C-alpha positions as CSV (number, residue, x, y, z in Angstrom):
1,X,-8.9,-12.5,11.8
2,X,-7.5,-14.8,9.1
3,X,-3.8,-15.1,8.4
4,X,-2.0,-16.0,5.1
5,X,1.6,-16.3,4.0
6,X,3.1,-12.9,2.9
7,X,3.6,-13.7,-0.8
8,X,5.6,-16.9,-1.1
9,X,7.5,-16.2,2.2
10,X,6.8,-18.1,5.4
11,X,5.8,-15.0,7.4
12,X,2.1,-15.0,8.3
13,X,0.2,-11.7,8.0
14,X,-3.4,-10.7,8.6
15,X,-5.6,-10.4,5.6
16,X,-6.0,-6.7,6.3
17,X,-3.0,-4.4,6.4
18,X,-3.5,-1.2,8.3
19,X,-2.2,1.8,6.3
20,X,-0.7,4.5,8.5
21,X,-0.5,7.4,6.0
22,X,-3.2,9.2,8.0
23,X,-0.9,9.3,11.1
24,X,0.8,12.7,11.1
25,X,0.3,16.3,10.4
26,X,1.0,16.9,6.7
27,X,-2.7,17.5,5.7
28,X,-5.9,18.5,7.5
29,X,-7.3,15.0,7.3
30,X,-4.3,13.5,9.1
31,X,-4.4,12.5,12.7
32,X,-2.4,13.3,15.8
33,X,-1.0,10.8,18.2
34,X,-4.0,10.2,20.4
35,X,-6.4,9.7,17.5
36,X,-3.9,7.4,15.8
37,X,-3.4,5.3,19.0
38,X,-7.2,4.7,19.1
39,X,-7.1,3.3,15.6
40,X,-4.1,1.2,16.4
41,X,-5.9,-0.2,19.5
42,X,-8.9,-1.2,17.5
43,X,-6.6,-2.9,14.8
44,X,-4.6,-4.8,17.3
45,X,-7.6,-5.9,19.3
46,X,-9.2,-7.1,16.0
47,X,-6.1,-9.2,15.2
48,X,-4.4,-7.1,12.6
49,X,-0.6,-7.7,12.8
50,X,0.4,-6.0,9.5
51,X,1.2,-2.3,9.4
52,X,2.3,-0.2,6.5
53,X,3.9,3.2,6.5
54,X,6.7,5.2,4.7
55,X,9.5,7.5,5.6
56,X,7.9,10.3,3.6
57,X,4.5,10.2,5.3
58,X,4.4,13.4,7.3
59,X,8.1,13.6,7.1
60,X,8.7,10.7,9.3
61,X,5.9,11.4,11.8
62,X,3.8,8.4,10.7
63,X,6.8,6.0,11.5
64,X,7.2,7.7,14.9
65,X,3.5,7.4,15.7
66,X,3.4,3.7,14.6
67,X,6.4,2.8,16.6
68,X,5.3,4.6,19.7
69,X,1.7,3.1,19.4
70,X,3.0,-0.4,19.2
71,X,5.0,0.2,22.4
72,X,2.1,1.8,24.2
73,X,-0.2,-1.0,23.3
74,X,2.6,-3.5,24.6
75,X,2.5,-5.4,21.3
76,X,5.4,-7.9,21.2
77,X,7.7,-7.1,18.3
78,X,7.7,-10.8,17.2
79,X,3.9,-10.6,16.8
80,X,4.0,-7.6,14.4
81,X,4.9,-7.3,10.7
82,X,6.1,-3.7,10.0
83,X,6.4,-2.4,6.5
84,X,7.9,0.9,5.4
85,X,9.0,2.5,2.2
86,X,11.9,4.5,0.8
87,X,12.3,6.8,-2.3
88,X,10.5,10.1,-1.9
89,X,12.5,13.2,-1.0
90,X,13.0,13.7,2.7
91,X,14.7,17.1,2.3
92,X,15.5,19.6,-0.4
93,X,19.2,18.9,-0.7
94,X,21.0,16.4,-2.9
95,X,20.8,12.7,-2.0
96,X,17.8,13.2,0.0
97,X,15.6,11.1,-2.3
98,X,15.8,8.2,-4.8
99,X,17.2,4.7,-4.6
100,X,20.9,5.2,-4.5
101,X,23.1,3.3,-2.1
102,X,23.7,6.4,-0.2
103,X,20.1,7.4,0.2
104,X,18.9,3.8,1.1
105,X,21.7,3.3,3.6
106,X,20.7,6.6,5.3
107,X,17.0,6.0,5.1
108,X,16.8,2.6,6.6
109,X,18.7,3.8,9.6
110,X,16.5,6.8,10.0
111,X,13.4,4.7,9.7
112,X,14.4,2.3,12.2
113,X,15.2,5.1,14.7
114,X,11.8,6.6,14.2
115,X,10.0,3.3,14.5
116,X,12.1,2.4,17.6
117,X,13.0,-1.1,16.3
118,X,16.2,-2.7,15.1
119,X,14.6,-4.1,11.9
120,X,11.5,-3.9,9.7
121,X,9.9,-6.9,8.3
122,X,9.3,-5.5,4.8
123,X,11.3,-2.6,3.2
124,X,9.8,-1.4,0.0
125,X,10.9,0.9,-2.8
126,X,8.2,3.5,-3.1
127,X,8.6,4.1,-6.8
128,X,10.9,3.3,-9.8
129,X,14.0,5.5,-9.9
130,X,15.0,6.5,-13.4
131,X,18.2,8.1,-12.1
132,X,19.7,5.1,-10.4
133,X,20.9,1.9,-12.1
134,X,18.7,-1.0,-10.9
135,X,21.9,-2.9,-10.1
136,X,22.8,-0.3,-7.6
137,X,19.4,-0.3,-6.0
138,X,19.3,-4.1,-5.7
139,X,22.8,-4.1,-4.1
140,X,21.8,-1.5,-1.6
141,X,18.6,-3.5,-0.7
142,X,20.6,-6.8,-0.5
143,X,22.9,-5.0,2.0
144,X,20.0,-4.0,4.1
145,X,18.7,-7.5,4.3
146,X,22.2,-8.9,5.0
147,X,22.7,-6.4,7.7
148,X,19.5,-7.7,9.4
149,X,17.8,-4.3,9.1
150,X,15.0,-5.8,7.0
151,X,13.8,-9.4,6.5
152,X,12.2,-8.9,3.1
153,X,12.0,-6.3,0.4
154,X,9.1,-5.1,-1.7
155,X,8.1,-2.6,-4.3
156,X,5.3,-0.2,-5.0
157,X,3.6,1.1,-8.3
158,X,5.8,0.9,-11.4
159,X,5.4,-0.5,-14.9
160,X,5.4,-4.3,-15.1
161,X,8.4,-4.5,-17.3
162,X,10.4,-2.4,-14.7
163,X,9.5,-4.8,-12.0
164,X,10.4,-7.8,-14.2
165,X,13.8,-6.3,-14.7
166,X,14.3,-6.1,-10.9
167,X,13.1,-9.7,-10.4
168,X,15.3,-11.0,-13.3
169,X,18.5,-9.2,-12.2
170,X,17.9,-10.3,-8.5
171,X,17.7,-13.9,-9.6
172,X,20.7,-13.5,-12.0
173,X,22.9,-12.0,-9.3
174,X,21.7,-14.0,-6.3
175,X,20.5,-10.9,-4.4
176,X,17.5,-10.6,-2.1
177,X,14.3,-11.1,-4.2
178,X,11.2,-9.0,-4.0
179,X,8.5,-10.7,-1.8
180,X,5.7,-8.1,-2.3
181,X,4.2,-5.6,-4.7
182,X,2.2,-2.6,-3.4
183,X,0.1,-1.6,-6.4
184,X,-3.0,0.6,-7.2
185,X,-5.8,-1.9,-7.5
186,X,-9.5,-1.8,-6.7
187,X,-12.9,-2.3,-8.4
188,X,-12.7,1.2,-10.0
189,X,-9.1,0.8,-11.2
190,X,-8.2,-2.6,-12.7
191,X,-5.4,-1.8,-15.2
192,X,-3.0,-3.9,-13.0
193,X,-4.9,-7.0,-14.2
194,X,-3.2,-6.6,-17.6
195,X,0.3,-7.2,-16.7
196,X,1.4,-6.6,-13.1
197,X,-0.9,-9.0,-11.3
198,X,-0.3,-11.9,-13.6
199,X,3.5,-11.3,-13.4
200,X,3.3,-11.3,-9.6
201,X,1.2,-14.4,-9.4
202,X,3.6,-16.3,-11.8
203,X,6.7,-15.1,-9.8
204,X,5.2,-15.8,-6.3
205,X,5.1,-12.2,-5.4
206,X,2.2,-11.2,-3.0
207,X,0.0,-8.1,-3.7
208,X,-0.9,-5.5,-1.0
209,X,-3.0,-3.1,-3.1
210,X,-3.1,0.6,-2.0
211,X,-6.4,2.6,-2.3
212,X,-8.6,-0.4,-2.1
213,X,-11.7,1.7,-1.7
214,X,-10.6,4.2,-4.4
215,X,-10.1,7.0,-2.0
216,X,-13.5,6.4,-0.3
217,X,-15.5,6.2,-3.6
218,X,-16.3,2.6,-3.1
219,X,-17.5,3.1,0.4
220,X,-20.6,4.3,-1.4
221,X,-20.8,7.7,0.4
222,X,-19.7,10.0,-2.6
223,X,-20.4,10.2,-6.3
224,X,-17.8,10.0,-9.0
225,X,-16.7,13.4,-10.4
226,X,-18.1,15.5,-7.4
227,X,-15.9,18.0,-5.7
228,X,-15.6,15.7,-2.6
229,X,-14.5,12.8,-4.8
230,X,-11.8,15.0,-6.5
231,X,-10.3,16.3,-3.3
232,X,-6.8,15.6,-2.1
233,X,-5.0,12.6,-3.8
234,X,-8.1,11.9,-5.9
235,X,-8.3,15.1,-7.9
236,X,-7.3,13.3,-11.1
237,X,-8.9,10.0,-10.4
238,X,-12.3,8.3,-10.4
239,X,-14.1,11.1,-12.3
240,X,-15.6,9.2,-15.2
241,X,-19.2,8.1,-15.8
242,X,-17.8,4.5,-15.9
243,X,-16.6,5.0,-12.4
244,X,-20.1,5.9,-11.3
245,X,-21.5,2.8,-13.0
246,X,-19.2,0.7,-11.0
247,X,-20.3,2.4,-7.8
248,X,-23.9,1.9,-8.7
249,X,-23.5,-1.7,-9.3
250,X,-21.5,-2.1,-6.1
251,X,-24.4,-0.6,-4.1
252,X,-26.9,-3.0,-5.7
253,X,-24.9,-6.1,-5.0
254,X,-24.2,-4.8,-1.4
255,X,-27.9,-4.1,-0.8
256,X,-28.9,-7.6,-1.9
257,X,-26.3,-9.1,0.4
258,X,-27.3,-6.9,3.3
259,X,-23.8,-5.6,3.5
260,X,-22.1,-2.2,3.0
261,X,-20.4,-1.3,-0.4
262,X,-17.0,-1.1,1.4
263,X,-17.3,-4.6,2.7
264,X,-18.3,-5.9,-0.7
265,X,-15.5,-4.0,-2.5
266,X,-12.9,-5.4,-0.1
267,X,-14.3,-8.9,-0.3
268,X,-14.0,-8.7,-4.1
269,X,-10.3,-7.7,-3.7
270,X,-9.7,-10.5,-1.2
271,X,-11.1,-13.0,-3.7
272,X,-8.3,-12.2,-6.3
273,X,-5.3,-14.4,-6.8
274,X,-2.0,-13.2,-5.4
275,X,-3.7,-10.6,-3.1
276,X,-2.2,-11.0,0.3
277,X,-3.7,-8.1,2.1
278,X,-5.3,-4.8,1.0
279,X,-3.9,-1.7,2.7
280,X,-6.8,-0.1,4.5
281,X,-6.4,3.4,5.8
282,X,-8.9,5.0,8.2
283,X,-9.4,8.2,10.1
284,X,-11.8,6.7,12.7
285,X,-11.7,3.4,14.5
286,X,-15.2,2.4,13.4
287,X,-14.1,2.7,9.7
288,X,-12.2,-0.6,10.2
289,X,-15.4,-2.5,10.8
290,X,-16.2,-3.0,7.1
291,X,-12.6,-4.2,6.4
292,X,-12.9,-6.7,9.3
293,X,-16.3,-8.0,8.1
294,X,-14.9,-8.4,4.6
295,X,-12.5,-11.0,5.7
296,X,-15.4,-13.3,6.4
297,X,-17.4,-12.4,3.2
298,X,-17.3,-14.8,0.2
299,X,-18.9,-13.5,-3.1
300,X,-20.4,-15.8,-5.6
301,X,-19.0,-16.1,-9.2
302,X,-22.3,-14.4,-10.3
303,X,-21.8,-11.5,-7.9
304,X,-18.1,-11.1,-9.0
305,X,-19.1,-11.0,-12.7
306,X,-21.8,-8.4,-12.0
307,X,-19.3,-6.2,-10.0
308,X,-16.8,-6.3,-12.8
309,X,-19.1,-5.8,-15.8
310,X,-19.4,-2.0,-15.8
311,X,-15.6,-1.4,-15.8
312,X,-14.1,0.4,-18.7
313,X,-10.3,0.6,-19.4
314,X,-8.5,3.8,-18.5
315,X,-5.1,5.4,-18.3
316,X,-2.5,4.3,-15.8
317,X,-2.6,5.8,-12.3
318,X,0.4,5.4,-10.0
319,X,3.1,4.4,-12.5
320,X,5.2,7.3,-13.8
321,X,7.0,8.0,-17.1
322,X,10.3,9.8,-16.7
323,X,8.6,13.2,-17.4
324,X,5.9,12.4,-14.9
325,X,8.4,11.3,-12.3
326,X,10.3,14.6,-12.7
327,X,7.2,16.4,-11.8
328,X,6.3,14.1,-8.9
329,X,9.8,14.5,-7.4
330,X,9.7,18.2,-7.7
331,X,6.4,18.3,-5.8
332,X,7.8,16.0,-3.1
333,X,10.9,18.2,-2.7
334,X,8.4,21.0,-2.0
335,X,6.6,19.1,0.7
336,X,9.8,17.7,2.3
């Protein structure tokens, strides 16, 4: 396993971050504790030290399983980098979601209890909160860092101008600065290359892309637009002919290299500036193999150009307008 600095920080993380959204019981594809432990064992044995979860994943079950798995595997706390997130609703009542001081103060304590630790290494805001002043959110996050409950803070998908406001105000007010951005980025979705990725590169913020295999599409085992590709979180994603063209090219390059499409897709992502570690989520231990092999894969400039050629611009996925956020939050209240 290779290790790199987490953004501009001094903390070293594995080039693959294990995503733990599959740990829990909120959907039929999620895993119980025994199956999750098997994945954790494989990851730890392979040298992965970076783990990402969120309080809203299976209503906290993911955090609980991650915390217990690390203890069951006797992984020293100082050798792990734990990341979790806050924002989505954890209940149906008022103040159970968002980025207010009240919700953040409650949420970090609840996350630490579920994880069984006294601090997380990276505490991330899951989305942009249109209902809370960014000054209030920054003050709350700064309080979390000063209290020793988190070492660094990060953010997830939002518009680049929103993240720029956070960065500017943090610098202006002398508060904790965002170290990482968890954004939607893969061969089939490259809209982040317009503004967010260049912003993060210039500001020294590391990227930990989610859905690096486009919900499995870039693993090469499904076709764009099919019922399987549209299932679950992907029902409104990766359904264009252009997406299939990306997959077809990926398969050709992978075949020529004697590698799998997933390995090549992740190797492409790892070649990109500012990318610290893609978040790889799996439901079987063997699915980690492609990600582990990708760490040692180097693509040529010609291969990268070929992989990128079929891409066609598309609408944004992951960043919400105020109206879209209202719909998202209402859906999350229903799940909580």
